[in-house]
MARTOR-188682 format. One line per field, with one value per residue: residue in one letter; x, y negated, z of N, C-alpha, C in turn. Coordinates in steps of 0.2 Angstrom, whole numbers. Layout:
BEGIN
res c(a/...)
nc1 c(X/...)
nc2 c(Y/...)
nc3 c(Z/...)
cac1 c(X/...)
cac2 c(Y/...)
cac3 c(Z/...)
cc1 c(X/...)
cc2 c(Y/...)
cc3 c(Z/...)
This chain:
BEGIN
res c(x/x/x/x/x/x/x/x/x/x/x/x/x/x/x/x/x/x/x/x/x/x/x/x/x/x/x/x/x/x/x/x/x/x/x/x/x/x/x/x/x/x/x/x/x/x/x/x/x/x/x/x/x/x/x/x/x/x/x/x/x/x/x/x/x/x/x/x/x/x/x/x/x/x/x/x/x/x/x/x/x/x/x/x/x/x/x/x/x/x/x/x/x/x/x/x/x/x/x/x/x/x/x/x/x/x/x/x/x/x/x/x/x/x/x/x/x/x/x/x/x/x/x/x/x/x/x/x/x/x/x/x/x/x/x/x/x/x/x/x/x/x/x/x/x/x/x/x/x/x/x/x/x/x/x/x/x/x/x/x/x/x/x/x/x/x/x/x/x/x/x/x/x/x/x/x/x/x/x/x/x/x/x/x/x/x/x/x/x/x/x/x/x/x/x/x/x/x/x/x/x/x/x/x/x/x/x/x/x/x/x/x/x/x/x/x/x/x/x/x/x/x/x/x/x/x/x/x/x/x/x/x/x/x/x/x/x/x/x/x/x/x/x/x/x/x/x/x/x/x/x/x/x/x/x/x/x/x/x/x/x/x/x/x/x/x/x/x/x/x/x/x/x/x/x/x/x/x/x/x/x/x/x/x/x/x/x/x/x/x/x/x/x/x/x/x/x/x/x/x/x/x/x/x/x/x/x/x/x/x/x/x/x/x/x/x/x/x/x/x/x/x/x/x/x)
nc1 c(-205/-196/-179/-162/-150/-137/-129/-123/-119/-119/-125/-125/-132/-125/-116/-113/-105/-101/-89/-92/-88/-94/-92/-102/-111/-114/-126/-126/-128/-137/-137/-140/-146/-145/-147/-140/-143/-138/-137/-146/-155/-155/-164/-161/-169/-174/-176/-166/-151/-154/-144/-141/-130/-119/-121/-119/-105/-99/-102/-93/-81/-75/-78/-75/-85/-92/-97/-103/-106/-100/-101/-95/-97/-95/-84/-77/-78/-74/-63/-52/-36/-23/-14/-22/-35/-34/-33/-45/-54/-57/-68/-79/-86/-89/-101/-101/-110/-108/-102/-94/-85/-80/-71/-54/-48/-36/-33/-33/-47/-43/-32/-39/-47/-37/-30/-35/-34/-20/-17/-22/-19/-7/-4/-1/2/-6/-16/-22/-27/-36/-45/-50/-55/-66/-73/-78/-85/-96/-103/-107/-99/-86/-70/-63/-65/-55/-44/-47/-51/-60/-67/-71/-83/-101/-112/-119/-111/-100/-104/-106/-93/-88/-95/-90/-77/-79/-84/-73/-65/-72/-82/-91/-101/-109/-111/-121/-122/-134/-133/-139/-144/-139/-141/-149/-166/-170/-157/-155/-164/-158/-146/-150/-157/-145/-138/-147/-147/-133/-132/-141/-134/-122/-125/-121/-123/-132/-133/-143/-144/-155/-165/-176/-191/-198/-187/-181/-191/-192/-179/-176/-177/-180/-184/-177/-182/-176/-174/-169/-156/-160/-167/-183/-193/-194/-196/-202/-202/-215/-224/-221/-226/-239/-244/-239/-232/-227/-229/-221/-216/-229/-232/-221/-224/-236/-233/-227/-228/-242/-244/-257/-269/-282/-282/-272/-278/-288/-282/-277/-266/-253/-248/-233/-231/-223/-206/-191/-181/-165/-150/-140/-145/-156/-173/-180/-185/-196/-189/-197/-208/-210/-216/-226/-243/-249/-244/-242/-241/-232/-223/-215/-206/-200/-190/-194/-191/-185/-197/-203/-219/-235/-237/-225/-219/-214/-205/-206/-203/-212/-224/-238/-242/-249/-261/-266/-270)
nc2 c(-93/-100/-102/-103/-113/-109/-93/-78/-67/-62/-53/-50/-42/-30/-15/2/15/32/42/58/75/80/70/61/48/44/34/26/14/2/-11/-21/-35/-45/-55/-60/-68/-81/-75/-66/-50/-38/-25/-10/1/18/33/48/49/38/29/20/21/20/7/0/3/-2/-16/-18/-15/-3/6/2/-10/-7/-16/-34/-47/-53/-62/-67/-76/-88/-85/-78/-62/-51/-55/-55/-50/-39/-46/-56/-50/-41/-49/-56/-46/-45/-52/-45/-30/-12/0/17/32/44/47/57/59/47/42/44/59/60/48/38/28/15/14/16/4/-6/-5/-12/-25/-27/-26/-37/-48/-58/-53/-53/-38/-40/-49/-41/-30/-37/-41/-28/-23/-33/-30/-17/-19/-26/-16/-9/0/5/-1/11/19/17/24/37/51/53/66/67/60/58/59/47/39/39/32/20/16/16/5/-5/-5/-11/-23/-29/-38/-49/-51/-59/-53/-38/-21/-8/8/20/21/28/40/52/54/59/56/48/43/36/25/18/14/6/-4/-10/-14/-24/-33/-37/-43/-54/-61/-64/-69/-64/-59/-45/-30/-17/0/13/28/29/22/18/14/4/-5/-9/-15/-25/-41/-44/-34/-23/-13/2/11/24/18/5/-11/-12/-19/-33/-41/-51/-43/-42/-45/-35/-23/-26/-29/-21/-21/-14/2/13/8/8/21/26/19/24/37/36/42/39/35/36/48/48/38/42/54/48/39/35/44/42/52/57/62/73/74/69/58/60/52/53/54/43/38/29/12/8/15/21/27/40/45/37/31/21/20/13/12/2/3/14/9/-3/-11/-17/-33/-39/-50/-65/-65/-73/-79/-82/-75/-63/-51/-41/-27/-23/-21/-19/-22/-34/-33/-22/-27)
nc3 c(5/18/19/26/18/17/16/24/19/2/-12/-29/-43/-40/-43/-41/-47/-49/-57/-64/-66/-77/-86/-85/-76/-59/-53/-40/-34/-42/-49/-38/-29/-15/0/15/30/41/58/56/56/44/38/30/21/15/6/10/0/-8/-10/0/9/1/-4/8/10/-1/1/11/5/5/-4/-20/-29/-45/-54/-53/-41/-25/-11/4/19/11/3/-11/-10/-18/-25/-17/-13/-7/7/9/8/18/30/29/32/45/48/44/49/52/58/59/54/61/76/81/70/67/76/81/87/94/99/113/120/123/114/102/101/103/91/79/84/85/72/66/74/83/98/116/127/138/134/124/132/139/130/125/137/138/126/129/140/134/128/138/145/157/163/166/156/146/146/142/131/115/116/129/131/129/114/113/121/113/102/107/110/97/92/100/96/83/87/93/86/85/74/60/52/54/48/50/48/48/62/73/70/72/85/101/104/115/118/106/108/118/112/101/108/114/103/98/109/109/96/98/108/102/90/77/60/54/44/44/42/38/37/44/46/58/67/59/59/72/75/65/57/44/30/18/5/-3/-17/-27/-30/-32/-26/-21/-14/-3/12/27/43/49/38/29/35/38/25/13/-3/-14/-22/-17/-5/2/3/11/23/26/30/42/59/70/87/92/93/88/78/70/64/57/48/31/21/9/-2/-11/-27/-40/-46/-37/-46/-54/-49/-58/-70/-72/-75/-89/-89/-76/-61/-52/-59/-61/-50/-47/-42/-49/-62/-78/-96/-99/-89/-92/-101/-98/-86/-70/-63/-47/-40/-33/-24/-25/-13/-8/2/1/-9/-24/-35/-46/-59/-57/-44/-40/-46/-39/-27)
cac1 c(-202/-190/-172/-156/-147/-131/-129/-117/-117/-123/-123/-129/-131/-120/-117/-108/-106/-96/-88/-93/-84/-97/-91/-107/-110/-119/-128/-128/-131/-138/-139/-144/-145/-148/-144/-140/-143/-134/-140/-152/-154/-158/-165/-161/-173/-175/-175/-159/-149/-156/-139/-140/-123/-115/-121/-115/-98/-97/-101/-87/-76/-73/-79/-75/-91/-91/-98/-107/-102/-101/-99/-95/-95/-94/-78/-78/-75/-71/-57/-47/-31/-17/-14/-28/-41/-33/-34/-52/-58/-59/-75/-85/-85/-94/-102/-103/-116/-106/-97/-89/-80/-77/-66/-48/-48/-30/-32/-37/-51/-39/-28/-43/-49/-31/-27/-37/-31/-13/-17/-25/-17/-1/-6/3/-1/-11/-21/-25/-30/-42/-50/-52/-60/-72/-77/-81/-91/-101/-107/-110/-94/-82/-63/-60/-66/-50/-38/-50/-51/-67/-70/-73/-89/-106/-113/-121/-106/-95/-106/-104/-86/-87/-98/-85/-71/-81/-85/-67/-62/-77/-84/-97/-105/-109/-114/-122/-124/-137/-129/-142/-148/-136/-141/-155/-171/-169/-151/-156/-167/-152/-141/-154/-157/-138/-137/-152/-144/-127/-134/-144/-129/-116/-127/-119/-128/-132/-136/-144/-146/-158/-170/-181/-195/-199/-181/-180/-196/-190/-173/-175/-180/-182/-183/-177/-184/-172/-177/-164/-151/-162/-171/-190/-197/-191/-201/-201/-205/-222/-227/-220/-230/-246/-247/-234/-235/-224/-232/-216/-217/-235/-231/-217/-227/-242/-230/-224/-233/-245/-245/-264/-271/-288/-280/-268/-282/-292/-279/-276/-259/-252/-243/-229/-231/-218/-199/-187/-176/-158/-146/-135/-149/-162/-178/-180/-190/-196/-186/-202/-213/-211/-220/-231/-250/-251/-240/-245/-236/-226/-218/-210/-201/-197/-188/-197/-186/-188/-200/-207/-226/-238/-237/-218/-216/-212/-202/-208/-202/-218/-229/-245/-243/-253/-268/-269/-271)
cac2 c(-91/-104/-98/-107/-114/-105/-86/-75/-62/-63/-49/-51/-37/-26/-8/7/21/37/46/65/80/81/64/56/43/44/27/26/7/1/-18/-24/-42/-46/-60/-59/-75/-82/-73/-62/-43/-36/-18/-7/8/22/40/50/49/33/24/15/21/18/0/-2/4/-7/-22/-18/-14/4/8/-4/-10/-6/-23/-38/-52/-52/-67/-66/-82/-92/-83/-72/-56/-46/-57/-55/-44/-38/-48/-60/-46/-38/-55/-58/-40/-45/-55/-40/-24/-7/6/23/36/50/45/62/59/40/41/48/63/60/42/36/23/9/14/15/-3/-10/-4/-18/-31/-27/-26/-44/-54/-57/-54/-49/-33/-42/-51/-35/-27/-41/-41/-22/-23/-36/-26/-11/-22/-28/-10/-5/5/2/-1/17/23/15/29/44/53/54/72/66/56/61/56/40/35/38/27/14/15/14/-2/-9/-6/-15/-30/-32/-43/-54/-52/-63/-48/-31/-16/-2/13/25/22/31/45/58/54/61/51/44/39/31/19/14/11/1/-10/-13/-18/-30/-38/-39/-48/-60/-64/-66/-73/-61/-56/-38/-26/-11/4/19/31/29/16/15/11/-2/-10/-11/-19/-29/-47/-44/-28/-22/-6/4/17/26/13/-2/-14/-12/-24/-37/-45/-51/-36/-42/-45/-28/-18/-28/-29/-18/-22/-9/9/17/5/10/28/27/17/29/43/35/44/34/38/37/54/47/34/47/58/44/35/38/45/41/57/55/68/72/75/63/58/61/46/54/52/39/37/23/8/8/21/25/28/47/47/31/32/15/19/11/13/-3/5/19/6/-9/-11/-23/-36/-41/-56/-67/-65/-80/-82/-83/-72/-56/-50/-35/-26/-19/-24/-18/-24/-40/-30/-17/-30)
cac3 c(11/19/21/27/12/17/17/27/14/-4/-17/-35/-48/-38/-45/-39/-51/-48/-62/-63/-70/-83/-89/-84/-71/-54/-52/-33/-33/-49/-50/-32/-27/-8/4/22/32/48/64/54/56/38/38/23/22/9/7/9/-7/-13/-11/5/12/-5/-4/14/9/-6/4/15/0/7/-11/-24/-33/-52/-56/-49/-37/-18/-7/11/22/6/-1/-16/-7/-23/-28/-12/-13/-2/13/10/10/25/34/29/34/52/48/42/52/51/63/55/56/65/81/82/65/66/81/81/93/97/102/118/119/123/108/96/101/102/84/75/87/83/65/64/78/87/105/121/129/143/130/121/137/141/124/125/142/137/121/133/144/130/126/144/147/162/162/167/149/142/146/141/124/113/118/136/131/125/108/114/123/108/97/110/109/90/92/104/91/78/90/97/82/84/67/58/49/56/44/54/43/51/68/79/67/75/93/104/103/121/117/101/111/122/107/98/113/115/96/98/114/106/91/101/112/98/84/71/55/54/40/48/37/41/33/48/46/65/69/55/61/79/76/59/56/37/28/10/3/-8/-21/-32/-32/-33/-21/-24/-10/3/16/34/46/50/32/26/38/37/18/9/-10/-19/-20/-13/2/5/4/16/29/27/33/49/64/74/93/94/89/84/72/66/60/53/43/24/19/2/-4/-17/-32/-45/-43/-36/-52/-52/-50/-64/-76/-70/-80/-92/-87/-68/-58/-48/-63/-61/-44/-45/-44/-53/-68/-85/-102/-99/-83/-95/-105/-95/-79/-67/-58/-40/-40/-27/-25/-25/-6/-7/8/-1/-16/-26/-41/-49/-64/-56/-37/-40/-48/-35/-20)
cc1 c(-196/-184/-167/-153/-141/-133/-123/-115/-122/-121/-127/-127/-126/-121/-111/-109/-100/-95/-89/-89/-87/-97/-97/-106/-116/-120/-130/-131/-131/-141/-143/-142/-149/-144/-145/-139/-140/-139/-146/-150/-159/-158/-165/-164/-174/-174/-168/-157/-150/-150/-137/-133/-118/-115/-117/-108/-95/-97/-95/-80/-72/-73/-79/-81/-88/-92/-102/-103/-104/-97/-100/-92/-92/-88/-80/-74/-71/-64/-51/-43/-26/-18/-20/-34/-40/-35/-42/-57/-61/-66/-81/-83/-91/-95/-104/-108/-114/-101/-92/-84/-77/-72/-60/-48/-41/-28/-36/-42/-47/-35/-33/-45/-43/-29/-29/-35/-24/-12/-18/-22/-10/-2/-1/-1/-7/-17/-25/-29/-36/-47/-54/-57/-66/-76/-81/-86/-97/-106/-109/-105/-89/-74/-60/-61/-59/-45/-41/-50/-59/-71/-73/-80/-94/-107/-115/-115/-100/-97/-105/-97/-84/-90/-93/-79/-73/-82/-78/-64/-67/-80/-90/-103/-104/-113/-115/-126/-127/-134/-132/-145/-145/-137/-148/-160/-170/-163/-151/-159/-162/-148/-144/-155/-150/-137/-141/-149/-137/-128/-137/-139/-124/-119/-125/-124/-127/-136/-137/-147/-149/-163/-177/-185/-196/-193/-180/-185/-195/-184/-173/-179/-184/-180/-182/-178/-180/-175/-172/-160/-153/-167/-178/-195/-193/-196/-199/-205/-212/-226/-227/-225/-237/-248/-241/-237/-233/-227/-228/-216/-223/-235/-227/-220/-233/-239/-227/-230/-235/-246/-252/-267/-277/-286/-276/-272/-286/-289/-278/-268/-259/-246/-240/-229/-225/-211/-196/-181/-169/-154/-141/-139/-156/-167/-177/-186/-190/-194/-192/-208/-215/-215/-225/-238/-252/-248/-245/-240/-230/-221/-213/-205/-197/-195/-190/-191/-189/-190/-203/-214/-228/-237/-230/-215/-213/-209/-204/-206/-207/-222/-236/-247/-249/-260/-271/-271/-279)
cc2 c(-96/-100/-104/-107/-110/-97/-83/-70/-62/-58/-50/-46/-32/-19/-4/13/25/41/54/69/81/75/59/52/44/37/26/19/4/-6/-21/-31/-43/-52/-58/-66/-75/-80/-69/-54/-41/-28/-16/0/11/29/42/51/44/28/19/15/19/10/-3/-2/-1/-14/-23/-17/-8/8/2/-4/-10/-13/-27/-43/-51/-58/-66/-73/-87/-91/-78/-66/-51/-48/-57/-49/-44/-41/-53/-56/-43/-43/-56/-52/-41/-48/-50/-33/-19/-2/11/27/41/48/50/62/52/38/46/52/62/53/41/30/16/9/13/7/-8/-10/-10/-24/-32/-28/-34/-50/-52/-59/-50/-43/-34/-45/-46/-31/-30/-41/-34/-21/-27/-33/-20/-13/-24/-22/-6/0/1/3/6/21/22/21/36/45/54/60/72/63/60/57/49/36/34/33/20/12/13/7/-7/-10/-11/-22/-33/-37/-49/-56/-56/-58/-41/-26/-10/3/19/26/26/38/52/59/57/55/46/40/34/24/14/10/5/-5/-14/-17/-25/-35/-41/-45/-54/-64/-67/-70/-70/-59/-49/-35/-19/-6/11/21/31/22/13/12/5/-7/-13/-16/-25/-36/-47/-37/-27/-15/-4/11/19/21/6/-4/-15/-17/-27/-41/-46/-45/-36/-41/-38/-23/-20/-28/-27/-19/-17/-2/13/14/8/17/29/25/22/35/42/37/38/38/39/43/53/43/38/51/54/40/39/38/44/46/55/62/67/73/69/63/58/54/46/52/49/38/30/19/8/15/25/28/36/50/42/33/26/15/18/12/8/-1/10/16/0/-8/-18/-26/-38/-49/-58/-67/-72/-83/-84/-80/-65/-56/-43/-33/-21/-23/-24/-20/-29/-37/-25/-20/-31)
cc3 c(13/22/22/20/12/18/20/22/8/-10/-23/-40/-46/-40/-42/-43/-50/-54/-60/-68/-76/-88/-89/-78/-66/-52/-45/-32/-40/-50/-44/-31/-20/-5/11/25/39/53/62/55/50/38/31/24/15/11/7/2/-11/-14/-6/8/7/-5/2/13/4/-3/9/11/2/0/-15/-29/-41/-55/-52/-45/-30/-15/0/15/17/2/-5/-14/-12/-26/-23/-13/-8/5/15/12/17/31/35/32/41/53/47/44/51/57/59/58/62/70/82/76/64/71/81/87/97/100/108/116/118/116/102/96/101/95/80/78/85/76/62/68/81/94/110/124/134/139/127/126/139/136/124/131/141/132/125/137/140/128/132/147/152/159/162/160/145/141/144/133/122/115/125/136/127/118/108/116/118/103/100/109/101/89/95/99/85/80/92/93/81/77/66/55/52/51/48/50/47/58/74/76/70/82/95/104/109/121/112/103/114/117/103/102/114/109/96/103/112/101/93/104/108/92/77/66/54/48/43/43/40/36/37/49/53/68/66/58/68/79/71/60/49/35/20/9/-3/-11/-27/-35/-33/-27/-24/-20/-5/6/23/37/46/43/28/29/38/30/13/1/-15/-17/-16/-6/6/7/10/23/31/31/40/54/68/81/95/90/85/77/67/62/55/47/36/23/11/0/-11/-21/-36/-41/-42/-42/-49/-54/-56/-70/-74/-76/-83/-89/-79/-66/-55/-52/-63/-55/-43/-47/-48/-60/-74/-90/-101/-94/-86/-99/-102/-88/-75/-62/-52/-41/-34/-29/-24/-18/-5/-1/7/-8/-18/-33/-44/-53/-61/-49/-36/-42/-43/-28/-19)
């Protein structure tokens, strides 16, 4: 699969482990490597609790990774400290899941959008006002919104404000963590279309995190499938939905509803059996072997690495995927 030589963001063997009261570790992110390329929308999908949000926050350094390397715009992001880290942060911004919690109820929209500009630039009040107005225009809100408070807006409008706050610094990377999951379905479509339009117009790179495969399919250029802290498959959107290679990906896609009742009745679903393992005590070998229909003795002892398949268009972490095609 041909890719640009440069990456906007590159993580290698990244781990995020949280200490527990029981003196154990919660392995939220357990050795993930991924690349985000210039102008690309990479969708990250998986069940709730698989570590998607922990990975997103680690890439932002809102949670410090336990180990691994992280490069952003060619710089070693994990080595930056103090003022250098603060200065660099304007290049990578985040939109959070809950627009009701991510906006300060005591700050007007103007104050919320002005705060990052004051933190990163020396601008006059007129320059700040102009940039705030431009950011609101990008997300489809008028100048009148500047003087209002978050409680005066609907959920969809609040998420537009949160997106404007992320965009006001003109970042090169945007991490969107389940940005539409708390919104009504009709509003979800509006916000997704807005994000697609912004990405197209600005050319920024976006990591879009969601548990909803239909949403991921709509917005992503390339998709990474995550299971229990690990990436199990990556592929271009069309390749993933046309020919998923990992049994977990196949099960996820088989569960996506089809709007045609006849096709919905006739298609074959792939139910997952067994219990979802705990990230506190993950199984040895392949993390998916407790629920996998293809499991063989090797899966119980060895952990499969993410490997490119013969076509070079997909990567999959499975010993048996080639034999099942």
